[in-house]
C-alpha positions as CSV (number, residue, x, y, z in Angstrom):
1,M,-0.3,55.6,-42.4
2,Q,-1.2,53.3,-44.4
3,W,-0.2,51.5,-48.3
4,S,-2.4,48.0,-49.4
5,P,-0.7,45.2,-49.0
6,V,1.5,43.5,-51.5
7,A,1.8,40.2,-52.1
8,G,4.1,37.5,-51.5
9,A,5.2,40.9,-48.7
10,A,6.7,39.2,-45.6
11,G,7.1,42.9,-44.4
12,Y,8.2,47.1,-44.8
13,E,10.9,48.9,-44.6
14,V,9.8,52.6,-44.3
15,S,12.4,54.7,-43.5
16,G,15.3,52.1,-42.6
17,R,12.7,50.5,-40.1
18,L,11.1,46.9,-41.0
19,V,7.6,46.3,-39.9
20,A,5.5,43.3,-40.9
21,S,2.7,46.1,-41.3
22,P,1.4,47.9,-43.8
23,E,0.3,50.2,-41.3
24,V,2.9,52.6,-39.4
25,A,2.5,55.2,-37.0
26,G,4.9,58.5,-38.0
27,G,5.4,61.7,-39.8
28,G,5.6,62.9,-42.9
29,T,5.6,61.2,-46.4
30,P,8.5,58.4,-45.7
31,E,9.6,55.8,-48.3
32,V,8.5,52.0,-48.3
33,R,10.4,49.2,-49.9
34,A,8.3,45.8,-49.8
35,V,10.6,42.9,-48.3
36,D,9.4,39.2,-49.4
37,A,10.9,36.1,-46.3
38,H,13.9,36.2,-48.3
39,G,15.1,39.6,-47.7
40,R,14.5,41.1,-51.3
41,R,13.2,44.2,-51.6
42,S,11.0,45.9,-53.9
43,A,12.1,49.6,-55.4
44,P,10.6,52.5,-53.2
45,V,7.8,54.5,-53.1
46,R,6.5,57.2,-50.5
47,A,3.4,56.5,-48.4
48,E,0.5,58.5,-48.2
49,E,-1.0,59.7,-44.9
50,R,-4.7,59.4,-44.2
51,A,-6.7,62.2,-44.2
52,G,-6.7,63.5,-39.9
53,D,-9.9,63.8,-38.6
54,D,-11.9,67.0,-37.3
55,G,-11.6,67.1,-33.7
56,A,-15.5,67.1,-33.7
57,W,-15.4,63.5,-32.0
58,R,-14.0,65.1,-28.9
59,Q,-17.1,67.7,-29.0
60,R,-19.2,64.6,-27.7
61,V,-16.8,63.9,-25.2
62,S,-16.5,66.9,-23.1
63,G,-18.1,65.4,-20.2
64,F,-14.4,63.9,-19.1
65,L,-11.2,64.3,-21.7
66,E,-8.1,63.0,-20.5
67,E,-4.6,63.7,-22.7
68,F,-2.5,62.8,-20.4
69,D,-0.7,66.4,-20.3
70,D,-0.5,66.5,-16.2
71,P,1.6,63.9,-14.7
72,R,-0.6,63.8,-12.1
73,V,-2.9,60.9,-13.7
74,E,-4.2,59.4,-10.0
75,R,-6.8,62.9,-10.8
76,H,-8.7,61.0,-13.0
77,F,-7.6,57.2,-13.3
78,H,-6.8,54.1,-10.7
79,L,-4.6,51.8,-12.6
80,S,-4.6,48.0,-11.8
81,G,-2.1,46.0,-12.5
82,R,0.4,43.2,-11.6
83,R,3.3,44.8,-10.1
84,G,6.3,44.7,-11.7
85,C,4.8,43.3,-15.1
86,V,2.4,46.4,-15.3
87,N,5.1,49.7,-16.0
88,P,3.3,53.2,-16.7
89,S,5.5,56.0,-16.9
90,L,4.5,59.2,-18.9
91,G,5.9,60.4,-22.6
92,S,5.0,62.7,-25.6
93,G,1.6,63.6,-24.4
94,R,0.6,59.7,-23.8
95,L,0.7,56.8,-21.0
96,V,3.0,54.7,-22.2
97,V,2.1,51.0,-19.9
98,D,5.7,49.1,-20.0
99,M,4.4,45.2,-19.8
100,P,8.2,43.0,-19.1
101,C,7.2,40.3,-18.8
102,G,5.5,39.2,-21.7
103,E,2.0,39.2,-20.1
104,G,-0.7,41.7,-18.1
105,T,-3.1,43.6,-18.4
106,A,-3.2,47.8,-17.6
107,V,-7.2,48.8,-16.6
108,L,-7.8,52.3,-15.7
109,R,-10.4,52.9,-13.7
110,A,-12.2,56.6,-15.0
111,R,-13.1,58.5,-11.7
112,S,-15.4,60.5,-13.5
113,P,-19.1,58.0,-14.0
114,L,-20.7,57.5,-17.0
115,V,-24.4,59.3,-17.1
116,L,-26.9,59.0,-19.5
117,E,-28.9,61.6,-21.7
118,D,-32.1,61.2,-22.3
119,A,-31.0,62.3,-26.4
120,G,-31.2,59.6,-28.6
121,E,-27.4,58.9,-28.2
122,L,-27.3,58.0,-24.5
123,G,-23.6,57.9,-23.7
124,R,-19.8,57.9,-25.7
125,V,-16.8,56.8,-24.4
126,A,-13.3,57.2,-26.3
127,V,-10.6,55.5,-26.5
128,V,-7.3,56.9,-29.0
129,T,-4.9,53.9,-28.6
130,S,-2.6,51.1,-30.1
131,A,-3.7,48.2,-27.7
132,A,-5.9,46.6,-30.4
133,G,-2.6,45.6,-32.2
134,P,-2.1,42.5,-33.9
135,R,-2.6,39.9,-30.6
136,G,-3.1,42.5,-28.6
137,K,-6.7,43.9,-27.1
138,L,-9.0,46.7,-26.0
139,V,-12.1,45.7,-23.5
140,V,-14.2,49.0,-22.5
141,D,-16.4,48.1,-19.0
142,L,-18.9,49.7,-18.2
143,V,-20.5,49.0,-14.7
144,P,-22.6,50.5,-12.7
145,G,-21.4,51.1,-9.3
146,T,-17.4,51.9,-8.5
147,P,-15.2,48.3,-9.2
148,D,-11.5,48.5,-10.6
149,L,-11.5,45.5,-12.2
150,A,-14.8,43.8,-13.9
151,G,-13.4,40.2,-14.6
152,P,-12.7,37.7,-16.5
153,T,-16.6,37.3,-16.8
154,P,-19.2,41.2,-16.4
155,P,-21.1,41.3,-13.6
156,A,-25.0,41.1,-15.1
157,G,-26.1,44.7,-16.2
158,A,-22.7,45.5,-16.9
159,I,-21.7,46.1,-20.8
160,R,-18.0,44.5,-22.2
161,V,-16.9,45.9,-25.8
162,V,-14.1,43.9,-26.3
163,V,-11.8,44.5,-30.2
164,D,-8.9,42.4,-31.0
165,D,-7.6,40.2,-34.1
166,S,-11.6,39.2,-33.7
167,V,-12.8,42.3,-34.4
168,A,-12.8,43.6,-38.3
169,G,-10.5,46.3,-39.0
170,T,-6.4,47.0,-39.9
171,R,-4.4,48.1,-37.3
172,G,-0.9,47.8,-37.7
173,A,1.3,47.0,-34.1
174,G,2.1,50.4,-32.3
175,V,-0.4,52.0,-34.5
176,L,-2.9,55.2,-32.0
177,H,-6.7,54.3,-33.2
178,R,-9.3,56.2,-32.2
179,F,-12.2,53.5,-30.6
180,E,-15.7,54.6,-29.5
181,V,-18.3,53.2,-27.6
182,V,-21.9,54.7,-28.5
183,L,-24.8,54.1,-26.5
184,T,-27.4,54.7,-28.1
185,R,-31.9,53.7,-27.8
186,D,-31.4,50.7,-29.7
187,G,-28.3,49.8,-29.3
188,V,-24.0,49.8,-29.1
189,R,-22.2,50.8,-31.8
190,V,-18.4,50.4,-32.1
191,L,-16.2,52.8,-34.1
192,Q,-12.5,52.9,-35.0
193,D,-11.6,56.3,-36.4
194,G,-14.4,57.1,-37.4
195,A,-16.3,54.3,-39.1
196,E,-18.6,51.3,-37.8
197,I,-17.3,48.0,-37.1
198,S,-19.0,46.1,-34.7
199,R,-23.0,46.7,-33.0
200,S,-25.2,45.0,-30.4
201,A,-28.4,45.3,-29.4
202,A,-27.7,45.7,-26.0
203,V,-28.6,48.5,-24.1
204,P,-28.2,49.7,-20.4
205,A,-30.5,48.9,-17.8
206,W,-28.7,52.1,-15.7
207,R,-28.4,55.1,-15.5
208,Q,-24.5,55.9,-15.2
209,A,-21.7,53.6,-14.3
210,T,-18.0,53.3,-14.4
211,V,-15.7,53.5,-16.9
212,L,-12.6,50.8,-17.0
213,V,-10.8,50.5,-20.1
214,G,-8.1,47.6,-20.5
215,V,-5.4,47.5,-22.6
216,T,-3.0,44.0,-23.1
217,A,-0.2,44.0,-24.8
218,P,0.3,40.9,-27.8
219,P,1.5,38.0,-25.9
220,G,5.1,36.0,-24.9
221,R,7.4,38.8,-25.5
222,P,7.9,41.7,-23.6
223,G,5.2,44.4,-25.2
224,R,4.1,48.5,-25.1
225,V,1.3,50.0,-25.0
226,E,0.4,53.8,-25.1
227,V,-3.0,55.3,-24.8
228,D,-3.0,59.1,-26.2
229,T,-7.0,60.1,-25.1
230,V,-9.9,59.2,-23.0
231,G,-13.2,60.9,-22.9
232,I,-16.2,60.4,-21.8
233,S,-19.5,62.3,-22.3
234,G,-22.0,63.8,-20.5
235,R,-21.7,67.3,-18.2
236,P,-18.6,67.5,-15.9
237,R,-18.5,66.4,-12.7
238,P,-16.3,67.8,-10.3
239,V,-14.2,64.4,-8.2
240,T,-13.0,64.6,-5.1
241,E,-8.9,64.5,-5.3
242,V,-7.2,61.5,-2.8
243,V,-3.8,60.4,-2.8
244,E,-3.6,56.0,-2.9
245,T,-1.4,54.2,-1.3
246,P,-0.6,50.9,-2.0
247,V,-0.5,48.0,0.9
248,V,0.1,44.5,0.4
249,A,-1.5,42.0,3.3
250,G,0.5,39.8,4.9
251,T,-0.8,37.0,3.0
252,L,-2.2,37.8,-0.1
253,R,-5.0,34.3,0.7
254,V,-8.2,35.4,1.4
255,L,-7.6,34.1,5.6
256,E,-10.7,32.2,7.5
257,P,-12.1,34.9,10.8
258,E,-10.2,33.2,13.1
259,E,-7.0,31.7,11.0
260,E,-3.9,32.6,12.3
261,A,-2.1,35.7,10.5
262,P,1.3,35.7,9.2
263,G,3.3,38.5,11.4
264,I,3.3,41.4,8.8
265,G,1.9,44.7,9.3
266,V,1.8,47.9,7.1
267,A,2.6,51.1,8.1
268,R,0.8,53.7,9.5
269,T,2.8,56.1,7.6
270,P,-0.6,57.3,5.3
271,L,-2.7,57.8,7.8
272,R,-1.2,59.8,10.5
273,N,-3.5,62.8,10.7
274,A,-5.4,62.0,7.9
275,P,-9.1,63.3,8.2
276,S,-10.9,60.5,6.7
277,A,-9.3,57.0,4.5
278,R,-10.8,54.1,2.8
279,L,-9.6,50.3,2.0
280,R,-9.7,49.2,-0.9
281,A,-9.4,45.7,-2.9
282,T,-10.1,43.2,-5.7
283,V,-10.0,39.8,-4.5
284,R,-10.7,36.9,-6.3
285,L,-12.9,34.2,-5.3
286,G,-12.4,30.6,-5.3
287,D,-15.2,28.0,-4.5
288,G,-16.4,29.2,-2.3
289,G,-17.0,32.4,0.6
290,D,-19.3,34.3,1.7
291,V,-18.5,38.1,0.5
292,N,-21.1,39.8,2.8
293,G,-18.2,38.6,5.5
294,L,-15.8,40.0,4.3
295,V,-13.6,42.1,6.5
296,A,-9.9,43.6,6.4
297,Q,-7.8,42.7,9.7
298,L,-5.3,46.7,10.5
299,G,-3.7,45.4,13.7
300,T,-7.1,44.4,16.0
301,A,-9.6,46.3,14.3
302,R,-11.5,44.6,11.6
303,I,-12.9,47.0,8.3
304,P,-16.1,45.3,7.0
305,L,-15.7,44.9,2.9
306,R,-18.6,45.9,0.8
307,P,-18.5,45.4,-3.2
308,Q,-18.3,48.0,-4.9
309,T,-20.3,47.1,-8.2
310,E,-24.1,47.6,-7.5
311,G,-26.4,43.7,-7.4
312,W,-23.3,42.6,-7.8
313,S,-23.7,38.7,-7.0
314,A,-21.3,35.3,-6.4
315,A,-23.0,34.2,-8.5
316,Q,-22.1,36.3,-11.3
317,D,-18.5,36.9,-11.1
318,S,-15.0,36.0,-10.0
319,E,-13.7,39.3,-9.1
320,V,-14.9,41.4,-7.0
321,T,-13.7,45.3,-5.8
322,V,-14.7,45.4,-2.0
323,A,-14.3,48.9,0.5
324,G,-14.4,49.4,3.7
325,D,-13.8,52.9,5.4
326,V,-10.7,52.9,8.0
327,P,-11.9,53.3,11.9
328,A,-11.4,56.6,13.5
329,E,-9.0,55.3,15.9
330,L,-6.2,54.2,13.0
331,L,-6.0,58.1,12.0
332,G,-3.9,60.3,14.5
333,P,-0.3,61.1,15.4
334,E,1.3,57.9,15.8
335,T,3.3,55.9,14.7
336,G,4.9,52.5,14.0
337,A,3.4,49.4,12.4
338,L,-0.1,48.0,12.7
339,S,-0.1,44.1,11.9
340,P,-1.1,42.0,11.2
341,F,-2.7,43.2,8.2
342,V,-4.7,40.1,5.7
343,L,-8.4,40.1,4.9
344,R,-10.9,37.2,6.2
345,M,-13.6,35.8,5.2
346,P,-16.1,32.9,6.1
347,G,-15.3,29.4,3.5
348,A,-12.7,31.6,2.3
349,S,-11.4,28.2,0.1
350,Q,-8.5,29.2,-2.1
351,A,-9.8,33.6,-2.4
352,Q,-7.0,35.1,-3.7
353,V,-6.4,39.4,-3.0
354,L,-5.3,40.6,-6.2
355,E,-4.5,44.4,-5.0
356,S,-5.1,46.5,-2.1
357,Y,-4.4,49.9,-1.3
358,L,-5.3,53.5,0.7
359,E,-7.5,55.9,0.1
360,V,-7.0,59.1,2.2
361,P,-8.2,62.4,0.2
362,G,-5.9,65.9,-0.7
363,E,-4.2,67.0,-4.4
364,T,-2.6,64.3,-5.9
365,R,1.2,64.2,-6.3
366,A,2.8,63.6,-9.8
367,R,4.3,59.9,-9.2
368,L,4.3,58.5,-13.2
369,P,8.0,59.0,-15.1
370,N,9.1,59.7,-17.7
371,A,8.8,57.0,-20.5
372,P,12.1,55.0,-21.9
373,G,12.6,55.6,-25.5
374,P,11.2,54.2,-27.5
375,L,11.5,49.4,-27.9
376,P,14.3,48.1,-29.8
377,P,13.3,46.2,-32.9
378,A,12.2,42.2,-32.2
379,V,12.9,39.6,-33.9
380,P,9.9,37.5,-35.2
381,V,7.8,35.5,-33.0
382,M,8.7,32.1,-34.5
383,T,7.0,28.9,-34.7
384,A,7.5,25.3,-35.8
385,E,4.8,22.0,-35.6
386,F,4.9,18.9,-38.0
387,A,1.6,18.9,-40.3
388,A,2.2,15.7,-41.6
389,V,4.0,12.6,-40.3
390,T,4.0,9.2,-42.1
391,P,6.2,6.1,-41.2
392,N,9.8,7.6,-43.2
393,E,8.6,11.3,-43.4
394,A,7.9,13.8,-41.4
395,T,6.8,17.8,-42.8
396,L,8.5,20.7,-40.5
397,V,6.6,23.9,-41.2
398,V,8.6,27.2,-39.5
399,T,6.7,29.9,-39.3
400,L,8.2,33.9,-39.2
401,D,5.3,36.8,-37.5
402,G,6.7,39.9,-37.0
403,S,3.5,41.2,-37.0
404,A,3.5,41.2,-33.1
405,T,6.0,43.9,-33.2
406,P,5.9,47.7,-33.8
407,S,9.5,47.3,-35.8
408,V,11.5,44.0,-36.5
409,A,15.1,43.2,-36.4
410,P,16.0,41.1,-39.3
411,V,16.7,37.7,-39.1
412,A,19.9,36.4,-41.7
413,G,18.1,32.1,-41.2
414,F,17.1,29.4,-38.9
415,E,19.0,25.5,-38.6
416,V,18.0,22.8,-37.4
417,Y,19.2,20.0,-35.4
418,V,17.4,15.8,-34.8
419,D,18.7,14.4,-31.8
420,R,20.6,17.3,-31.3
421,H,23.2,16.8,-34.6
422,H,22.6,19.6,-37.2
423,A,20.2,18.9,-40.1
424,A,19.6,21.3,-42.5
425,T,20.4,25.5,-42.2
426,V,17.6,27.7,-44.3
427,A,19.0,31.2,-44.9
428,T,16.7,34.3,-45.1
429,P,18.9,37.2,-45.4
430,G,17.3,39.8,-44.1
431,G,14.2,38.1,-43.7
432,V,11.2,39.2,-41.0
433,G,8.6,36.6,-41.8
434,G,7.6,33.9,-43.8
435,R,6.5,30.2,-43.9
436,H,8.9,27.4,-44.9
437,E,8.7,23.9,-44.9
438,L,11.0,20.7,-44.8
439,L,10.4,17.3,-45.9
440,L,12.8,15.1,-43.3
441,A,13.2,11.7,-43.7
442,L,13.0,10.0,-40.8
443,K,11.5,6.6,-38.6
444,G,11.1,6.1,-35.5
445,S,11.2,8.6,-32.1
446,H,13.0,12.6,-32.3
447,D,13.4,15.3,-30.7
448,V,13.8,18.0,-33.2
449,E,15.0,21.5,-32.4
450,V,14.9,24.6,-34.6
451,R,17.2,27.8,-33.6
452,L,16.7,31.2,-34.8
453,R,19.3,33.1,-35.6
454,P,19.2,36.9,-36.5
455,E,21.4,39.0,-38.3
456,D,22.5,40.7,-35.4
457,P,24.8,38.4,-33.3
458,G,24.6,40.5,-30.1
459,R,20.0,39.8,-30.7
460,Q,19.2,37.3,-28.2
461,A,17.9,34.4,-30.1
462,D,15.1,32.2,-30.2
463,S,14.7,28.2,-30.3
464,V,11.3,25.7,-31.3
465,W,11.8,22.3,-29.2
466,L,9.9,19.3,-31.0
467,E,9.0,16.0,-30.2
468,L,8.3,13.1,-32.7
469,S,7.3,10.0,-31.4
470,R,5.9,6.9,-32.8
471,S,2.5,7.9,-31.5
472,S,2.6,10.9,-34.1
473,R,2.3,8.5,-36.6
């Protein structure tokens, strides 16, 4: 649902829910009121739903279409993310990714490749997600080979599409949109809900590539991203099912070839009676190191690891996914642990292991839990800064921004403390956002603190600490 923004509105009240965007997700025809920074509400109006699509885009990505109705997500994807800060689950036919650390990116590697056709439209990737909302980000990488991550700078020959606040288009917090990457002989087009929002003259030099879908929640507070659908054009291709088991190295620093290793190993359980196994890892390189000499040590065995990106070279990227086959002598009925488990490389320097796991052929088991309930309303993000400083005065600007959360908790106002003494109170009953300027009569150096006060006393407050020094004048 979408409506035209109202001048002076800091947020909107949608059937009792406060939001900071003229766009929200949901069904029905709710009543909407504009709310200014002082909590004053307009007369209600009824929102009109946007016309839905006819589903024709699904026919264009019929080679692979995942709508997350099957809990065995690992059949079709590998998910990379910082452990504990990227928590995937399933709910209402969607992949839900909670990011409780207030940072982090989840990257989905589709096991089905994108294979280009010979027609006018070479290929297409579609993603329906809420990731590209305010301060969030959606990244689609098309990389020849089978990497799990493409790094901060994609390898030569890869195509990267980034959709964030710098790309035109209305996107409310928590609202699903359909993004399509269309490859043609004339370049790349990016569509949002069927309308073009960006284009590039880049034309792929490869015929087949891995699709990486990266989603990032707004930074600074716990967030959630939903992925509803991922589609890839081309002829359907069978994919060998594997069971993934994360394995953590004894040290996440890549060691030199003969450097002493911690006596920490991994359980042999995933390898027991396995017909074969493959170790995959992603390494962030430092200021040196010979990737051609990268090996994994499992007990006494050393497994050569090779880059999984075609044409990859250390000069092109700072992250590389590598893989190697586990030797047959480590497979079988034996029990116990394989110790140590480390990665080694000549000239390793500052190289780090970002993730590592074993792949064993077999039927994928359902592993993702059901998604928790909706995220509770969050107070607006508060920022404070001195816009102007003179010898006798300082202008303090306080901004409340609720655009990064689907549901905003109203605030009663904020307080200003100078040198730990209360100096001012600005009341904003029911406020959800806005910009406020205060003129403070101050000389010399001072410590200034701004404290946000939610209307609900049980909700966590926020504060910003500033230093007003003589050097500021």
